[in-house]
ChimeraX commands (.cxc) that place a marker at each C-alpha (Angstrom):
marker #1 position -15.98,-21.34,-3.85 radius 0.5
marker #1 position -18.80,-19.23,-5.25 radius 0.5
marker #1 position -20.28,-20.36,-8.54 radius 0.5
marker #1 position -21.61,-17.92,-11.08 radius 0.5
marker #1 position -23.09,-20.00,-13.88 radius 0.5
marker #1 position -20.18,-21.45,-15.88 radius 0.5
marker #1 position -17.55,-19.65,-13.76 radius 0.5
marker #1 position -16.47,-19.55,-10.13 radius 0.5
marker #1 position -14.32,-17.55,-7.73 radius 0.5
marker #1 position -12.40,-19.13,-4.84 radius 0.5
marker #1 position -10.75,-17.05,-2.10 radius 0.5
marker #1 position -8.36,-18.41,0.51 radius 0.5
marker #1 position -4.93,-18.18,2.12 radius 0.5
marker #1 position -1.80,-19.76,0.65 radius 0.5
marker #1 position 1.33,-20.44,2.72 radius 0.5
marker #1 position 4.52,-21.14,0.80 radius 0.5
marker #1 position 8.20,-21.86,1.27 radius 0.5
marker #1 position 10.15,-21.16,-1.89 radius 0.5
marker #1 position 13.18,-19.56,-3.52 radius 0.5
marker #1 position 12.92,-17.33,-6.61 radius 0.5
marker #1 position 16.08,-16.22,-8.43 radius 0.5
marker #1 position 18.14,-17.26,-5.40 radius 0.5
marker #1 position 16.06,-15.19,-2.95 radius 0.5
marker #1 position 13.78,-16.39,-0.17 radius 0.5
marker #1 position 10.13,-16.04,-1.22 radius 0.5
marker #1 position 8.45,-17.57,1.84 radius 0.5
marker #1 position 5.22,-16.05,3.00 radius 0.5
marker #1 position 1.48,-16.10,3.42 radius 0.5
marker #1 position -0.77,-14.74,0.73 radius 0.5
marker #1 position -4.45,-14.01,0.18 radius 0.5
marker #1 position -5.27,-16.02,-2.96 radius 0.5
marker #1 position -8.12,-15.33,-5.36 radius 0.5
marker #1 position -8.63,-17.97,-8.05 radius 0.5
marker #1 position -10.83,-17.61,-11.13 radius 0.5
marker #1 position -12.20,-20.79,-12.70 radius 0.5
marker #1 position -14.43,-21.70,-15.65 radius 0.5
marker #1 position -16.33,-24.88,-16.41 radius 0.5
marker #1 position -14.12,-27.08,-18.61 radius 0.5
marker #1 position -15.90,-28.26,-21.75 radius 0.5
marker #1 position -12.96,-29.88,-23.61 radius 0.5
marker #1 position -11.51,-32.02,-20.80 radius 0.5
marker #1 position -8.14,-30.24,-20.67 radius 0.5
marker #1 position -8.47,-28.96,-17.11 radius 0.5
marker #1 position -7.74,-30.63,-13.78 radius 0.5
marker #1 position -10.07,-31.82,-11.07 radius 0.5
marker #1 position -13.83,-32.07,-11.47 radius 0.5
marker #1 position -14.34,-30.33,-14.80 radius 0.5
marker #1 position -12.96,-26.88,-13.87 radius 0.5
marker #1 position -10.06,-24.95,-15.43 radius 0.5
marker #1 position -8.02,-22.34,-13.55 radius 0.5
marker #1 position -7.95,-19.26,-15.79 radius 0.5
marker #1 position -6.54,-16.65,-13.42 radius 0.5
marker #1 position -5.03,-16.16,-9.99 radius 0.5
marker #1 position -4.11,-13.14,-7.87 radius 0.5
marker #1 position -1.90,-13.25,-4.77 radius 0.5
marker #1 position -1.48,-10.46,-2.21 radius 0.5
marker #1 position 1.07,-10.76,0.60 radius 0.5
marker #1 position -0.41,-10.84,4.10 radius 0.5
marker #1 position 1.24,-8.80,6.83 radius 0.5
marker #1 position 3.60,-10.79,9.04 radius 0.5
marker #1 position 2.26,-11.65,12.47 radius 0.5
marker #1 position 4.25,-10.42,15.45 radius 0.5
marker #1 position 5.64,-13.11,17.79 radius 0.5
marker link #1:1,2 radius 0.2
marker link #1:2,3 radius 0.2
marker link #1:3,4 radius 0.2
marker link #1:4,5 radius 0.2
marker link #1:5,6 radius 0.2
marker link #1:6,7 radius 0.2
marker link #1:7,8 radius 0.2
marker link #1:8,9 radius 0.2
marker link #1:9,10 radius 0.2
marker link #1:10,11 radius 0.2
marker link #1:11,12 radius 0.2
marker link #1:12,13 radius 0.2
marker link #1:13,14 radius 0.2
marker link #1:14,15 radius 0.2
marker link #1:15,16 radius 0.2
marker link #1:16,17 radius 0.2
marker link #1:17,18 radius 0.2
marker link #1:18,19 radius 0.2
marker link #1:19,20 radius 0.2
marker link #1:20,21 radius 0.2
marker link #1:21,22 radius 0.2
marker link #1:22,23 radius 0.2
marker link #1:23,24 radius 0.2
marker link #1:24,25 radius 0.2
marker link #1:25,26 radius 0.2
marker link #1:26,27 radius 0.2
marker link #1:27,28 radius 0.2
marker link #1:28,29 radius 0.2
marker link #1:29,30 radius 0.2
marker link #1:30,31 radius 0.2
marker link #1:31,32 radius 0.2
marker link #1:32,33 radius 0.2
marker link #1:33,34 radius 0.2
marker link #1:34,35 radius 0.2
marker link #1:35,36 radius 0.2
marker link #1:36,37 radius 0.2
marker link #1:37,38 radius 0.2
marker link #1:38,39 radius 0.2
marker link #1:39,40 radius 0.2
marker link #1:40,41 radius 0.2
marker link #1:41,42 radius 0.2
marker link #1:42,43 radius 0.2
marker link #1:43,44 radius 0.2
marker link #1:44,45 radius 0.2
marker link #1:45,46 radius 0.2
marker link #1:46,47 radius 0.2
marker link #1:47,48 radius 0.2
marker link #1:48,49 radius 0.2
marker link #1:49,50 radius 0.2
marker link #1:50,51 radius 0.2
marker link #1:51,52 radius 0.2
marker link #1:52,53 radius 0.2
marker link #1:53,54 radius 0.2
marker link #1:54,55 radius 0.2
marker link #1:55,56 radius 0.2
marker link #1:56,57 radius 0.2
marker link #1:57,58 radius 0.2
marker link #1:58,59 radius 0.2
marker link #1:59,60 radius 0.2
marker link #1:60,61 radius 0.2
marker link #1:61,62 radius 0.2
marker link #1:62,63 radius 0.2
view
């Protein structure tokens, strides 16, 4: 996570197994999360609130 004053950006990889509208939605994704310092106590964790997220599918690895 990189902090920028009262905000931060976290980049990582998310693996998921899920079904959406009856279709398989398994995959691996590059995840970018945008967080801000939580002043009113409504967020989760250590005083940070997730305010945005972007996911991009990663190419499947060949066997």
